[in-house]
N, C-alpha and C positions, 0 to 999 in steps of 0.2 A: 502495499499500500504507498502510496506518495506519501510525503512528509506532508504539504498541500493539503492533504484530507481527512489532517489530525486537528483538533482531537476529535474521537469520536467515542457515541457512551461505550463502547466496549477497550478503545484503547484507554477513557478512566478507570472505568472499572479496573481495569487490570494495572492500572499504573497505584490507586489508591490500594490494593492491596496488596502491592507490594511494597508501599511505603508503611502499613501496617504493621504489616514482618518485619518490615528494619528496625521500626521503632522498639516492637514488643519486645527484639535481640538486642537493645538498647546499642544500637550502633550507628553511625554520624552517614551521610549520604559520602562524605572523602570515605570510609570504611567500606562504601560498597565499590567506587573510582576504584579503590587499589586494586581491589579484589579484580575487579573488568580488568586493570592496566589504561582506564582512559580518566577524563578528566570529570569534575563533579555535575558542568554541567548538562555532560548526559545523561546521568543518573536524574538527572531533576526535571529533564524534559522526559520523563520513561511513568516517571510517576505522576507529571503532568498528563499524562496522555499526550502529549504531543508526538511521541515518539515511538516506533515498536522497538521488539527486543529480539535478540537472531533465539534462537537456541537452545546455541551453545552457552550467552552468560545470562540465559532463564535458570539452566541447570546452576552456575558455576552461585546466582544469586539465589534460591533458594537451598543450596546445599550450606551454604554462609549465614543466612538467614536462620537456621533448627529446621528446616523442613524437613522431617524422614517420612514423613507418613506417602506412601507411594498414591494412594487413591485422592491425596488433596496437591504431587507434583502431575499426576496426569489430567488433576482443575486445571490446574495452573497452566499447562500446559495445550488443550483445550481452545482456553479462552483467548493464549498467544496466538495463536494459530486463528481464530476465527477476526484477528485485526484481516488479516489477505479476501477473508470472505468480500464475496460480491453479490449481495440481497438483489433482489426478486427488485426493489423500486427504484434501483439507480438506472435503472432504464426508462425513466418514466420524465426521468428529465428535470429542468430548473424549476417548473413547476411544483416543485414539493419541498420548500426551502427548508431549513436545518430543522427549525424547530420539530415540522413532522416527520422527517428522517430518525432524528432522536429519537419520535416516539415509535417510530414505527421499529427501531432496532430495541429499544425497553420492551416494548410488543412481543417481538420474535422470540424473546430468549426469558418471557417467563414461564413461571408455572402455573402462576396464579394473579389474578387481577380479581383487584375487592377496587367497584365504582361505585359512584354516588351522583346522581344526577339529578336537575331539578328542572332544566330546560329541555331536553329532549331526550328522545331513545336514544341510550347508544349508540354508537357507529356500528359495533359486532352485531345490534341485535336489531338492525333495521333492515328492513323489503326495501324493493328498490325502488319501488314507487314511493315510498315516505322518504328517502335520501336526495332520490330526483328532486322532489318538489323540498326542498330545503336546498341543494345545491342551487336551485333554479333557477334563485332572487339574487342572487352573490357571485354568482361567476357568467362568463360563457357560458354558450352550450362545448364547447369540446372544452375549456377547464373543466365544466363541469363532468363530462365522460372520462374525463382522468380521475376523476376524482370518483366516481361511481366503481369503475375499471379498480381504484388502492384499496377502496372500500370494500368494495366485494369479495377482491385477493384476501386481503387482509382475516376476512372472518369462515377463509375456510384454515384456522387455525380451532376454530372452535367446530368445525366440521370432522376435521382430520383429529380432533381429541386430545388438539398437543397442549392445551392450556384448557384451565379452571377458570371461570368466572362466576364469578359474585357480583348479584348488580342489585343496590337500594334507587328503585324509581321512585321518587315523589311523585304523588296522586297526581296534581297537579301537568304534571307531564303527560298523564292519558289522557288527561280534558284541553288539553290544548291541541286543537286539533291543526293541525299538516295538512294540506291538499284539501281533502272531500271526505263525509263521509264513510264514504268509501274507502278509501285510503287507511282510516284509524280501525276501520274493521277487518282488512289487513292482516293491518302493523300487528294489532294486539291479536287476532288468531296467530301471529308468529310469535310471539312472546310465550305462549302457552304449547305449540308446539317445543319450541328449544325449553322452554322451563320443567319436561319433562327429560331431560337428557340430564345421564349421571356426572356433568363436566358441566352441568347452566343453573346457577343458581339464581331465584328473582326474590327480591320481594317490594311490597311496593308501601312506601311511607304515609298517613294517612291524614286529613287537615289535623283530626282530633290527635294530638302524638305530644311522650314527654319527653325532649326536648331541653340539653341546658341553654341560653340564651345563644354563642357563638350562631354568627350567618356563615354560611359556608358554599362558596363554591362548585363546582361540579371538579370532583377531583378520584381521582385513580390511586389507587398502593399496586405496584406491581413487586413481587418475589421472584428475583433470579432462578431460574431452572439451576439445581445441582449447585457448585461450591465453584469460588469464595460465594458465602450469603451473601445476601444484599435485598433489600426493598427500597425502592424511590416512590415519591410522591410527585404525583404530576397535576399542577392543574391550571385549569382550561380558563383562560380571557378573552374578553373580544376580538381584541386583534392580536394578542398573541399567548405564548404558554411559559409555565414556570415550573425548573425540574428543583424539587426538595431533597437532599443527598445527607443533610445533615442528621444523626441520633435527635436530638429535641425534636427538629421539624420534623423526620417520619413517626417520630412515636407519636408527637399530639394526635398529627390522621388517624393515627392506629386507634386512639381512644377514641377517635371521632367516631372511624366507624363501627368502634361497640355499641358506638350509643344508637348511631342507626341502625344497625339492626336490630338491637334489644327495642329501638321505637316501633319499628315496621310491622306490619303484621309475618304472620310465618309463611311460608314459601306456598303452603295449600291452604290458608285464607288469601293469598296473594294469587294465589289460579281464580280462585273461587271471584274474588273482585270483578278482573280483569275478564274471565269472560262472560258476565254481567253486564259492563260495558260497551261490552264488544257486540251483543246483541243489543244493545240500545243504539247504535250505532246501526247497525244492518238495518235496522227499521228504516231509520233515518237516510240511507244510501238510493 
């Protein structure tokens, strides 16, 4: 991978883990640089995710840092090898801005996604017609086509059971009409179908609920596959996104997630609510 493509989510994740291991071993960047017979700036760039690392150098650093478990060593090697992976979205061109590419990387590398939404149905759960209505008002037809293709490709993660999804949907999402009553009826039917999958859990947050007074924008907590273990929080804004990586920030949103799931209807009651609302939309269509 060319250095101009750095940093990526994967290079930052690898760099963070190597820094954590070095600090846990009580070593300095100078110690690591001497081990690799290089300058300290090289270690700094690797830990910042600005530069990849050769397999031999990674082996030397893991030995220096006391990583003895063969499983842990292999996990780090796999992550380092992924820095050179050319993902499917790289062919989508400049329309996919860097924030979206970062999110797609996180999503593809996740074993579990926990998402709270109070505005629209999450992209992984949207029907073709629902997403078309969303993009139709925001983009040119050509741009909307690329975004629809990207979203459909993302949904293969669920179809192939490559990730588990837990979603809490504010009830207002289900009452906010996107397109027509027919579009909404089909979207809610799709939610019911997906909710029966073993890797999908959907809960509806009712209007009457007991929650702390904090106001939350839509957020997702993404748990990475394998090791090194890591959780990231992704926040959606009107014109941008924010990635939270610090432990204190992640823990705050994990507590928020616990609050939201506790206040939401059970999955079974949520299906009953969605089904009743779907029938209402069907009568209006």
